[in-house]
MMTF fields as JSON, N, C-alpha, C and O atoms, coordinates in Angstrom:
{
  "mmtfVersion": "1.0.0",
  "mmtfProducer": "UNKNOWN",
  "numBonds": 487,
  "numAtoms": 488,
  "numGroups": 122,
  "numChains": 1,
  "numModels": 1,
  "chainsPerModel": [1],
  "groupsPerChain": [122],
  "chainIdList": ["A"],
  "bondAtomList": [4, 2, 8, 6, 12, 10, 16, 14, 20, 18, 24, 22, 28, 26, 32, 30, 36, 34, 40, 38, 44, 42, 48, 46, 52, 50, 56, 54, 60, 58, 64, 62, 68, 66, 72, 70, 76, 74, 80, 78, 84, 82, 88, 86, 92, 90, 96, 94, 100, 98, 104, 102, 108, 106, 112, 110, 116, 114, 120, 118, 124, 122, 128, 126, 132, 130, 136, 134, 140, 138, 144, 142, 148, 146, 152, 150, 156, 154, 160, 158, 164, 162, 168, 166, 172, 170, 176, 174, 180, 178, 184, 182, 188, 186, 192, 190, 196, 194, 200, 198, 204, 202, 208, 206, 212, 210, 216, 214, 220, 218, 224, 222, 228, 226, 232, 230, 236, 234, 240, 238, 244, 242, 248, 246, 252, 250, 256, 254, 260, 258, 264, 262, 268, 266, 272, 270, 276, 274, 280, 278, 284, 282, 288, 286, 292, 290, 296, 294, 300, 298, 304, 302, 308, 306, 312, 310, 316, 314, 320, 318, 324, 322, 328, 326, 332, 330, 336, 334, 340, 338, 344, 342, 348, 346, 352, 350, 356, 354, 360, 358, 364, 362, 368, 366, 372, 370, 376, 374, 380, 378, 384, 382, 388, 386, 392, 390, 396, 394, 400, 398, 404, 402, 408, 406, 412, 410, 416, 414, 420, 418, 424, 422, 428, 426, 432, 430, 436, 434, 440, 438, 444, 442, 448, 446, 452, 450, 456, 454, 460, 458, 464, 462, 468, 466, 472, 470, 476, 474, 480, 478, 484, 482],
  "bondOrderList": [1, 1, 1, 1, 1, 1, 1, 1, 1, 1, 1, 1, 1, 1, 1, 1, 1, 1, 1, 1, 1, 1, 1, 1, 1, 1, 1, 1, 1, 1, 1, 1, 1, 1, 1, 1, 1, 1, 1, 1, 1, 1, 1, 1, 1, 1, 1, 1, 1, 1, 1, 1, 1, 1, 1, 1, 1, 1, 1, 1, 1, 1, 1, 1, 1, 1, 1, 1, 1, 1, 1, 1, 1, 1, 1, 1, 1, 1, 1, 1, 1, 1, 1, 1, 1, 1, 1, 1, 1, 1, 1, 1, 1, 1, 1, 1, 1, 1, 1, 1, 1, 1, 1, 1, 1, 1, 1, 1, 1, 1, 1, 1, 1, 1, 1, 1, 1, 1, 1, 1, 1],
  "groupList": [{"groupName": "GLN", "atomNameList": ["N", "CA", "C", "O"], "elementList": ["N", "C", "C", "O"], "formalChargeList": [0, 0, 0, 0], "bondAtomList": [1, 0, 2, 1, 3, 2], "bondOrderList": [1, 1, 2], "singleLetterCode": "Q", "chemCompType": "L-PEPTIDE LINKING"}, {"groupName": "VAL", "atomNameList": ["N", "CA", "C", "O"], "elementList": ["N", "C", "C", "O"], "formalChargeList": [0, 0, 0, 0], "bondAtomList": [1, 0, 2, 1, 3, 2], "bondOrderList": [1, 1, 2], "singleLetterCode": "V", "chemCompType": "L-PEPTIDE LINKING"}, {"groupName": "ARG", "atomNameList": ["N", "CA", "C", "O"], "elementList": ["N", "C", "C", "O"], "formalChargeList": [0, 0, 0, 0], "bondAtomList": [1, 0, 2, 1, 3, 2], "bondOrderList": [1, 1, 2], "singleLetterCode": "R", "chemCompType": "L-PEPTIDE LINKING"}, {"groupName": "LEU", "atomNameList": ["N", "CA", "C", "O"], "elementList": ["N", "C", "C", "O"], "formalChargeList": [0, 0, 0, 0], "bondAtomList": [1, 0, 2, 1, 3, 2], "bondOrderList": [1, 1, 2], "singleLetterCode": "L", "chemCompType": "L-PEPTIDE LINKING"}, {"groupName": "GLU", "atomNameList": ["N", "CA", "C", "O"], "elementList": ["N", "C", "C", "O"], "formalChargeList": [0, 0, 0, 0], "bondAtomList": [1, 0, 2, 1, 3, 2], "bondOrderList": [1, 1, 2], "singleLetterCode": "E", "chemCompType": "L-PEPTIDE LINKING"}, {"groupName": "SER", "atomNameList": ["N", "CA", "C", "O"], "elementList": ["N", "C", "C", "O"], "formalChargeList": [0, 0, 0, 0], "bondAtomList": [1, 0, 2, 1, 3, 2], "bondOrderList": [1, 1, 2], "singleLetterCode": "S", "chemCompType": "L-PEPTIDE LINKING"}, {"groupName": "GLY", "atomNameList": ["N", "CA", "C", "O"], "elementList": ["N", "C", "C", "O"], "formalChargeList": [0, 0, 0, 0], "bondAtomList": [1, 0, 2, 1, 3, 2], "bondOrderList": [1, 1, 2], "singleLetterCode": "G", "chemCompType": "PEPTIDE LINKING"}, {"groupName": "ALA", "atomNameList": ["N", "CA", "C", "O"], "elementList": ["N", "C", "C", "O"], "formalChargeList": [0, 0, 0, 0], "bondAtomList": [1, 0, 2, 1, 3, 2], "bondOrderList": [1, 1, 2], "singleLetterCode": "A", "chemCompType": "L-PEPTIDE LINKING"}, {"groupName": "CYS", "atomNameList": ["N", "CA", "C", "O"], "elementList": ["N", "C", "C", "O"], "formalChargeList": [0, 0, 0, 0], "bondAtomList": [1, 0, 2, 1, 3, 2], "bondOrderList": [1, 1, 2], "singleLetterCode": "C", "chemCompType": "L-PEPTIDE LINKING"}, {"groupName": "ASN", "atomNameList": ["N", "CA", "C", "O"], "elementList": ["N", "C", "C", "O"], "formalChargeList": [0, 0, 0, 0], "bondAtomList": [1, 0, 2, 1, 3, 2], "bondOrderList": [1, 1, 2], "singleLetterCode": "N", "chemCompType": "L-PEPTIDE LINKING"}, {"groupName": "THR", "atomNameList": ["N", "CA", "C", "O"], "elementList": ["N", "C", "C", "O"], "formalChargeList": [0, 0, 0, 0], "bondAtomList": [1, 0, 2, 1, 3, 2], "bondOrderList": [1, 1, 2], "singleLetterCode": "T", "chemCompType": "L-PEPTIDE LINKING"}, {"groupName": "TYR", "atomNameList": ["N", "CA", "C", "O"], "elementList": ["N", "C", "C", "O"], "formalChargeList": [0, 0, 0, 0], "bondAtomList": [1, 0, 2, 1, 3, 2], "bondOrderList": [1, 1, 2], "singleLetterCode": "Y", "chemCompType": "L-PEPTIDE LINKING"}, {"groupName": "MET", "atomNameList": ["N", "CA", "C", "O"], "elementList": ["N", "C", "C", "O"], "formalChargeList": [0, 0, 0, 0], "bondAtomList": [1, 0, 2, 1, 3, 2], "bondOrderList": [1, 1, 2], "singleLetterCode": "M", "chemCompType": "L-PEPTIDE LINKING"}, {"groupName": "TRP", "atomNameList": ["N", "CA", "C", "O"], "elementList": ["N", "C", "C", "O"], "formalChargeList": [0, 0, 0, 0], "bondAtomList": [1, 0, 2, 1, 3, 2], "bondOrderList": [1, 1, 2], "singleLetterCode": "W", "chemCompType": "L-PEPTIDE LINKING"}, {"groupName": "PHE", "atomNameList": ["N", "CA", "C", "O"], "elementList": ["N", "C", "C", "O"], "formalChargeList": [0, 0, 0, 0], "bondAtomList": [1, 0, 2, 1, 3, 2], "bondOrderList": [1, 1, 2], "singleLetterCode": "F", "chemCompType": "L-PEPTIDE LINKING"}, {"groupName": "PRO", "atomNameList": ["N", "CA", "C", "O"], "elementList": ["N", "C", "C", "O"], "formalChargeList": [0, 0, 0, 0], "bondAtomList": [1, 0, 2, 1, 3, 2], "bondOrderList": [1, 1, 2], "singleLetterCode": "P", "chemCompType": "L-PEPTIDE LINKING"}, {"groupName": "LYS", "atomNameList": ["N", "CA", "C", "O"], "elementList": ["N", "C", "C", "O"], "formalChargeList": [0, 0, 0, 0], "bondAtomList": [1, 0, 2, 1, 3, 2], "bondOrderList": [1, 1, 2], "singleLetterCode": "K", "chemCompType": "L-PEPTIDE LINKING"}, {"groupName": "ILE", "atomNameList": ["N", "CA", "C", "O"], "elementList": ["N", "C", "C", "O"], "formalChargeList": [0, 0, 0, 0], "bondAtomList": [1, 0, 2, 1, 3, 2], "bondOrderList": [1, 1, 2], "singleLetterCode": "I", "chemCompType": "L-PEPTIDE LINKING"}, {"groupName": "ASP", "atomNameList": ["N", "CA", "C", "O"], "elementList": ["N", "C", "C", "O"], "formalChargeList": [0, 0, 0, 0], "bondAtomList": [1, 0, 2, 1, 3, 2], "bondOrderList": [1, 1, 2], "singleLetterCode": "D", "chemCompType": "L-PEPTIDE LINKING"}, {"groupName": "HIS", "atomNameList": ["N", "CA", "C", "O"], "elementList": ["N", "C", "C", "O"], "formalChargeList": [0, 0, 0, 0], "bondAtomList": [1, 0, 2, 1, 3, 2], "bondOrderList": [1, 1, 2], "singleLetterCode": "H", "chemCompType": "L-PEPTIDE LINKING"}],
  "groupTypeList": [0, 1, 2, 3, 1, 4, 5, 6, 6, 6, 3, 1, 0, 7, 6, 6, 5, 3, 5, 3, 5, 8, 7, 1, 5, 6, 9, 10, 1, 2, 2, 11, 6, 12, 6, 13, 14, 2, 0, 7, 15, 6, 16, 4, 2, 4, 14, 1, 7, 7, 17, 5, 13, 10, 10, 18, 9, 10, 18, 11, 7, 18, 5, 1, 16, 6, 2, 1, 17, 17, 10, 2, 18, 11, 7, 16, 9, 10, 1, 11, 3, 19, 12, 9, 5, 3, 16, 15, 4, 18, 10, 7, 1, 11, 11, 8, 7, 7, 2, 4, 7, 6, 13, 6, 2, 6, 6, 12, 11, 18, 11, 13, 6, 0, 6, 10, 0, 1, 10, 1, 5, 5],
  "groupIdList": [1, 2, 3, 4, 5, 6, 7, 8, 9, 10, 11, 12, 13, 14, 15, 16, 17, 18, 19, 20, 21, 22, 23, 24, 25, 26, 27, 28, 29, 30, 31, 32, 33, 34, 35, 36, 37, 38, 39, 40, 41, 42, 43, 44, 45, 46, 47, 48, 49, 50, 51, 52, 53, 54, 55, 56, 57, 58, 59, 60, 61, 62, 63, 64, 65, 66, 67, 68, 69, 70, 71, 72, 73, 74, 75, 76, 77, 78, 79, 80, 81, 82, 83, 84, 85, 86, 87, 88, 89, 90, 91, 92, 93, 94, 95, 96, 97, 98, 99, 100, 101, 102, 103, 104, 105, 106, 107, 108, 109, 110, 111, 112, 113, 114, 115, 116, 117, 118, 119, 120, 121, 122],
  "secStructList": [7, 7, 3, 3, 3, 3, 3, 7, 7, 3, 3, 3, 3, 6, 6, 7, 7, 3, 3, 3, 3, 3, 3, 3, 3, 1, 1, 7, 4, 4, 4, 1, 3, 3, 3, 3, 3, 3, 3, 7, 6, 6, 1, 7, 7, 3, 3, 3, 3, 3, 3, 7, 6, 6, 6, 7, 7, 3, 3, 3, 7, 6, 6, 6, 6, 6, 6, 3, 3, 3, 3, 3, 3, 6, 6, 6, 6, 3, 3, 3, 3, 3, 3, 7, 1, 7, 7, 4, 4, 4, 7, 3, 3, 3, 3, 3, 3, 3, 3, 1, 1, 7, 7, 1, 1, 1, 1, 7, 7, 1, 3, 3, 7, 7, 7, 3, 3, 3, 3, 3, 3, 7],
  "xCoordList": [3.716, 3.082, 2.496, 1.758, 2.826, 2.325, 1.052, 0.993, 0.055, -1.204, -1.51, -1.405, -1.89, -2.232, -3.691, -4.104, -4.459, -5.871, -6.182, -6.089, -6.552, -6.897, -8.383, -9.213, -8.677, -10.065, -10.136, -9.118, -11.359, -11.55, -11.845, -12.11, -11.804, -12.119, -13.586, -14.401, -13.915, -15.303, -15.446, -14.517, -16.628, -16.948, -16.903, -17.494, -16.202, -16.084, -16.117, -15.69, -16.618, -16.645, -15.286, -14.491, -15.029, -13.775, -13.619, -14.565, -12.401, -12.134, -12.291, -11.904, -12.851, -13.086, -11.866, -10.787, -12.066, -10.987, -11.381, -12.559, -10.363, -10.59, -9.343, -8.227, -9.526, -8.39, -8.478, -9.508, -7.406, -7.311, -6.497, -5.584, -6.832, -6.1, -5.561, -6.153, -4.432, -3.835, -3.438, -2.474, -4.185, -3.9, -2.91, -3.114, -1.847, -0.784, -0.869, -0.879, -0.927, -0.935, 0.17, 0.64, 0.574, 1.627, 2.972, 3.861, 3.123, 4.336, 4.058, 3.124, 4.815, 4.54, 4.933, 5.896, 4.216, 4.478, 5.837, 6.366, 6.391, 7.668, 8.772, 9.755, 8.644, 9.729, 9.724, 10.617, 8.767, 8.659, 8.649, 8.135, 9.223, 8.99, 7.616, 7.301, 6.809, 5.424, 5.185, 5.784, 4.301, 3.988, 2.543, 1.859, 2.105, 0.797, 1.005, 1.808, 0.277, 0.28, -1.158, -2.088, -1.337, -2.684, -2.66, -1.645, -3.805, -3.941, -5.299, -6.337, -5.27, -6.495, -6.83, -5.942, -8.076, -8.463, -7.639, -7.51, -7.094, -6.322, -4.93, -4.232, -4.517, -3.191, -2.368, -2.904, -1.064, -0.194, -0.273, -0.629, 0.065, 0.11, 1.221, 2.308, 0.932, 1.913, 2.098, 1.206, 3.265, 3.623, 2.852, 2.642, 2.433, 1.75, 2.56, 2.889, 2.878, 3.583, 4.273, 3.878, 5.305, 6.027, 6.537, 6.733, 6.745, 7.271, 8.3, 8.099, 9.4, 10.471, 10.07, 9.319, 10.564, 10.234, 11.226, 11.024, 12.293, 13.247, 13.209, 13.364, 13.005, 13.12, 11.818, 11.734, 10.805, 9.552, 9.738, 8.899, 10.84, 10.951, 9.865, 9.425, 9.436, 8.373, 8.764, 9.669, 8.061, 8.269, 6.917, 6.057, 6.728, 5.444, 5.638, 6.602, 4.709, 4.694, 4.376, 3.63, 4.936, 4.697, 3.21, 2.741, 2.48, 1.065, 0.207, -0.905, 0.72, -0.07, 0.611, 0.015, 1.825, 2.581, 1.82, 1.335, 1.731, 0.989, -0.478, -1.162, -0.962, -2.365, -2.525, -3.623, -1.435, -1.492, -0.459, 0.645, -0.83, 0.097, 0.027, -1.056, 1.204, 1.269, 1.761, 2.737, 1.07, 1.464, 1.391, 0.83, 1.976, 1.894, 1.686, 2.171, 0.977, 0.705, 1.242, 0.645, 2.37, 2.994, 2.091, 1.995, 1.435, 0.6, -0.555, -0.969, -1.068, -2.201, -1.772, -2.617, -0.488, 0.014, -0.722, -1.163, -0.839, -1.637, -0.915, -0.264, -1.052, -0.536, -1.727, -2.709, -1.623, -2.723, -2.278, -1.11, -3.244, -3.017, -4.136, -5.291, -3.77, -4.744, -4.69, -3.646, -5.813, -5.855, -6.808, -7.94, -6.335, -7.122, -7.182, -6.421, -8.087, -8.219, -8.229, -7.515, -9.033, -9.059, -9.557, -10.408, -8.998, -9.335, -9.884, -9.597, -10.654, -11.146, -10.02, -10.206, -8.865, -7.748, -7.121, -6.24, -7.557, -7.128, -7.928, -7.611, -8.946, -9.758, -8.918, -8.274, -8.924, -8.1, -8.37, -9.039, -7.834, -7.742, -6.425, -5.363, -6.51, -5.332, -4.869, -5.654, -3.57, -2.98, -1.955, -1.17, -1.977, -0.955, 0.09, -0.239, 1.347, 2.419, 3.469, 3.631, 4.185, 5.241, 6.492, 6.415, 7.632, 8.891, 9.791, 9.777, 10.562, 11.401, 12.738, 13.394, 13.135, 14.415, 14.19, 13.543, 14.743, 14.661, 13.273, 12.383, 13.12, 11.823, 11.839, 12.877, 10.678, 10.641, 9.956, 9.352, 10.053, 9.311, 9.998, 9.333, 11.297, 12.013, 12.193, 11.99, 12.572, 12.787, 11.518, 10.456, 11.655, 10.552, 9.844, 10.464, 8.54, 7.73, 7.37, 7.07, 7.411, 7.25, 5.808, 5.433, 5.015, 3.65, 2.688, 3.003, 1.507, 0.503, -0.867, -1.194, -1.656, -3.039, -3.913, -3.431, -5.191, -6.127, -6.636, -7.226, -6.414, -6.807, -8.151, -9.012, -8.309, -9.578, -9.873, -8.985, -11.104, -11.479, -11.723, -12.439, -11.12, -11.378, -11.919, -11.282, -13.087, -13.698, -13.985, -14.66, -13.466, -13.655, -14.525, -14.147, -15.68, -16.603, -16.359, -15.967, -16.598, -16.368, -17.6, -17.579],
  "yCoordList": [16.596, 16.302, 14.902, 14.555, 14.112, 12.748, 12.738, 13.355, 12.049, 11.93, 10.456, 9.635, 10.142, 8.775, 8.747, 9.548, 7.833, 7.731, 6.291, 5.381, 6.102, 4.767, 4.48, 5.386, 3.213, 2.765, 1.32, 0.644, 0.864, -0.536, -0.791, -1.929, 0.248, 0.045, -0.258, -0.117, -0.675, -0.974, -1.751, -1.841, -2.313, -3.1, -4.58, -5.007, -5.35, -6.781, -7.512, -6.973, -8.723, -9.513, -10.116, -10.34, -10.375, -11.027, -12.341, -13.113, -12.566, -13.737, -13.506, -14.348, -12.381, -12.062, -11.475, -11.368, -11.096, -10.564, -9.224, -8.912, -8.454, -7.145, -6.779, -7.061, -6.156, -5.688, -4.181, -3.653, -3.513, -2.072, -1.765, -2.509, -0.675, -0.225, 1.17, 1.968, 1.455, 2.786, 3.175, 2.649, 4.095, 4.556, 5.714, 6.683, 5.599, 6.605, 7.404, 6.835, 8.695, 9.553, 10.593, 10.886, 11.137, 12.138, 11.563, 12.28, 10.243, 9.566, 8.066, 7.645, 7.3, 5.869, 5.263, 5.701, 4.298, 3.664, 2.981, 2.673, 2.747, 2.074, 2.826, 2.213, 4.116, 4.929, 5.1, 5.754, 4.545, 4.802, 3.531, 2.492, 3.647, 2.637, 2.901, 4.033, 1.879, 2.051, 1.365, 0.335, 1.961, 1.367, 1.588, 2.476, 0.759, 0.919, 1.102, 0.409, 2.03, 2.309, 2.347, 2.42, 2.297, 2.394, 3.14, 3.191, 3.715, 4.426, 4.137, 4.45, 3.537, 3.241, 4.41, 5.187, 4.547, 5.65, 5.658, 4.638, 6.804, 6.951, 6.367, 6.348, 5.888, 5.28, 6.005, 6.734, 5.788, 6.374, 5.574, 4.395, 6.245, 5.557, 4.511, 4.757, 3.345, 2.276, 1.684, 1.732, 1.132, 0.49, -0.812, -1.543, -1.093, -2.352, -3.189, -4.342, -2.6, -3.354, -2.399, -1.24, -2.891, -2.079, -2.965, -4.17, -2.332, -3.054, -2.189, -0.99, -2.811, -2.115, -1.793, -2.545, -0.685, -0.353, -0.933, -0.813, -1.559, -2.13, -3.646, -4.251, -4.255, -5.711, -6.403, -7.63, -5.642, -6.209, -6.979, -7.799, -6.71, -7.233, -6.622, -5.499, -7.356, -6.885, -6.98, -7.723, -6.214, -6.226, -6.076, -5.341, -6.782, -6.751, -6.571, -7.063, -5.864, -5.785, -7.161, -7.934, -7.458, -8.758, -8.997, -10.133, -7.941, -8.079, -8.539, -9.03, -8.381, -8.761, -9.84, -10.349, -10.191, -11.153, -12.472, -13.013, -12.97, -14.201, -13.978, -14.89, -12.771, -12.457, -11.396, -11.187, -10.733, -9.586, -9.758, -10.25, -9.351, -9.363, -8.009, -7.505, -7.429, -6.182, -6.503, -7.23, -5.951, -6.161, -4.836, -3.855, -4.83, -3.626, -3.999, -5.033, -3.17, -3.369, -2.144, -1.068, -2.326, -1.194, -0.636, 0.58, -1.512, -1.066, -0.191, 0.731, -0.481, 0.273, 1.35, 2.065, 1.476, 2.451, 2.313, 3.3, 1.097, 0.831, -0.148, -1.094, 0.106, -0.785, -1.342, -0.641, -2.592, -3.263, -3.793, -4.111, -3.875, -4.53, -5.542, -5.185, -6.809, -7.883, -8.4, -8.851, -8.33, -8.696, -9.86, -9.851, -10.863, -12.051, -12.262, -11.659, -13.12, -13.458, -12.204, -12.113, -11.267, -9.979, -10.119, -10.954, -9.272, -9.278, -7.902, -6.915, -7.825, -6.51, -5.509, -4.31, -5.986, -5.075, -4.545, -3.686, -5.037, -4.468, -3.221, -2.545, -2.918, -1.736, -0.474, -0.219, 0.317, 1.523, 2.241, 1.72, 3.438, 4.111, 3.675, 3.783, 3.191, 2.696, 3.737, 4.262, 4.013, 5.019, 4.395, 3.534, 4.841, 4.485, 5.591, 6.763, 5.218, 6.201, 5.834, 4.666, 6.851, 6.645, 7.411, 8.486, 6.843, 7.493, 7.451, 6.477, 8.488, 8.579, 7.867, 7.512, 7.663, 7.0, 5.843, 5.979, 4.698, 3.548, 2.951, 3.269, 2.081, 1.443, 0.82, 0.779, 0.334, -0.384, 0.385, 1.432, -0.134, 0.421, 1.633, 2.489, 1.718, 2.856, 3.966, 3.766, 5.136, 6.25, 7.039, 6.75, 8.025, 8.962, 8.712, 8.467, 8.783, 8.708, 10.139, 11.002, 10.349, 11.699, 12.07, 13.241, 11.09, 11.363, 10.418, 9.258, 10.953, 10.182, 10.346, 11.401, 9.29, 9.366, 9.891, 10.204, 9.982, 10.544, 9.486, 9.821, 8.235, 7.16, 6.549, 7.196, 5.304, 4.604, 3.8, 3.15, 3.847, 3.219, 1.729, 1.306, 0.951, -0.489, -0.786, -0.469, -1.39, -1.746, -3.24, -3.766, -3.908, -5.351, -5.609, -5.279, -6.197, -6.462, -7.854, -8.778, -7.977, -9.272, -10.152, -11.271],
  "zCoordList": [-16.196, -14.932, -14.977, -15.9, -13.989, -13.904, -13.069, -12.006, -13.547, -12.82, -12.597, -13.508, -11.363, -10.991, -10.542, -9.704, -11.097, -10.745, -10.367, -11.192, -9.106, -8.622, -8.849, -8.908, -8.971, -9.058, -8.594, -8.446, -8.37, -8.014, -6.555, -6.167, -5.738, -4.333, -4.124, -5.037, -2.914, -2.612, -1.331, -0.528, -1.151, 0.036, -0.323, -1.315, 0.489, 0.246, 1.578, 2.599, 1.568, 2.8, 3.084, 2.172, 4.333, 4.713, 3.949, 3.796, 3.477, 2.671, 1.187, 0.377, 0.827, -0.564, -1.252, -0.668, -2.514, -3.336, -3.94, -4.115, -4.248, -4.868, -5.643, -5.206, -6.784, -7.568, -7.757, -8.175, -7.451, -7.631, -8.873, -9.233, -9.517, -10.689, -10.458, -9.731, -11.082, -11.016, -12.431, -12.985, -13.003, -14.348, -14.286, -13.555, -15.057, -15.069, -16.361, -17.453, -16.233, -17.405, -17.282, -16.183, -18.398, -18.411, -18.778, -19.237, -18.57, -18.974, -18.9, -18.218, -19.556, -19.546, -18.21, -17.581, -17.796, -16.517, -16.509, -15.441, -17.644, -17.75, -17.035, -16.619, -16.883, -16.365, -14.858, -14.319, -14.171, -12.742, -11.911, -12.325, -10.745, -9.742, -9.157, -8.791, -9.067, -8.642, -7.307, -6.995, -6.534, -5.239, -4.843, -5.352, -3.928, -3.296, -1.8, -1.176, -1.254, 0.173, 0.653, -0.15, 1.961, 2.504, 3.827, 4.522, 4.15, 5.413, 6.004, 5.419, 7.166, 7.899, 8.82, 9.171, 9.212, 10.093, 11.377, 12.054, 11.696, 12.918, 12.876, 13.89, 11.712, 11.593, 10.529, 9.694, 10.582, 9.582, 8.275, 8.259, 7.211, 5.925, 5.954, 6.477, 5.387, 5.399, 4.013, 3.166, 3.811, 2.555, 2.402, 3.37, 1.17, 0.878, -0.112, 0.163, -1.262, -2.296, -3.257, -3.384, -3.932, -4.909, -6.034, -5.87, -7.179, -8.339, -9.04, -9.234, -9.415, -10.103, -11.541, -12.161, -12.065, -13.444, -14.439, -15.648, -13.957, -14.891, -14.925, -15.986, -13.782, -13.72, -13.361, -13.428, -12.983, -12.481, -11.18, -10.806, -10.499, -9.134, -8.276, -8.523, -7.273, -6.403, -4.938, -4.557, -4.139, -2.693, -2.037, -2.523, -0.92, -0.23, 1.267, 1.854, 1.858, 3.311, 3.88, 3.277, 5.027, 5.646, 5.894, 5.827, 6.176, 6.508, 5.327, 5.519, 4.116, 2.939, 2.104, 1.155, 2.434, 1.634, 1.532, 2.527, 0.305, 0.063, -0.254, -0.719, -0.006, -0.279, -1.36, -1.878, -1.695, -2.601, -3.714, -3.482, -4.91, -6.035, -6.735, -7.033, -6.992, -7.746, -9.153, -9.336, -10.133, -11.518, -12.267, -11.778, -13.471, -14.269, -15.727, -16.185, -16.441, -17.852, -18.588, -18.548, -19.255, -19.936, -21.021, -21.189, -21.752, -22.863, -22.39, -23.092, -21.209, -20.68, -19.694, -19.157, -19.452, -18.47, -17.137, -16.548, -16.688, -15.491, -14.571, -15.015, -13.307, -12.279, -11.505, -11.259, -11.133, -10.446, -9.09, -8.868, -8.203, -6.914, -6.742, -6.509, -6.861, -6.729, -5.299, -4.829, -4.621, -3.207, -2.996, -3.481, -2.264, -1.956, -0.453, 0.304, -0.035, 1.386, 2.254, 3.253, 1.861, 2.559, 3.987, 4.297, 4.848, 6.263, 6.65, 5.972, 7.708, 8.144, 8.385, 8.181, 8.813, 9.054, 7.771, 7.825, 6.632, 5.354, 4.988, 4.01, 5.758, 5.499, 5.588, 6.606, 4.52, 4.46, 3.14, 2.249, 3.048, 1.754, 1.125, 1.737, -0.088, -0.791, -1.81, -2.599, -1.763, -2.624, -3.56, -3.163, -4.793, -5.766, -5.762, -5.581, -5.96, -5.962, -6.994, -7.346, -7.478, -8.47, -8.056, -7.461, -8.38, -8.082, -9.302, -10.055, -9.499, -10.678, -10.493, -11.471, -9.261, -8.993, -8.04, -7.001, -8.424, -7.542, -7.463, -8.252, -6.49, -6.27, -4.882, -4.22, -4.446, -3.181, -2.07, -2.305, -0.874, 0.245, 0.854, 1.438, 0.73, 1.289, 0.281, -0.917, 0.761, -0.142, -0.402, 0.149, -1.243, -1.465, -2.794, -3.829, -2.716, -3.917, -4.344, -3.519, -5.641, -6.173, -6.494, -6.424, -6.839, -7.274, -6.554, -6.29, -6.246, -5.509, -6.148, -6.692, -6.074, -6.483, -5.36, -4.271, -5.638, -4.659, -3.683, -2.656, -3.993, -3.089, -3.443, -4.041, -3.065, -3.242, -1.979, -1.43, -1.529, -0.262, -0.445, -1.353, 0.429, 0.507, 1.895, 2.9, 1.948, 3.223, 3.238, 2.353, 4.247, 4.382, 5.604, 6.728, 5.376, 6.47, 7.042, 6.33, 8.334, 8.999, 8.955, 9.467]
}
């Protein structure tokens, strides 16, 4: 059983930075395509970023491209989402997800974390 635990959320002012972590247990992070998603109040969950487990290729939603970087640390079994120039519209619960086949924004993710709240004040 794979378990994903997010951390690092919090309150930040617009223009600030925040880094989220996703600790993967039950198997090494090397074996999964990893992604970050978010869900704002009253809105559907949306894709934020993804990283391939074989090539470290990355993909970003247009809304965050240039402001967000997804990385992974195999030794620590952890995936990170580094966010800069945050905007109030980035306010959401951020979820880490893992998939056993493929990677990227499309397709199905098999495992999900419980989420961490990010609030950006104006």
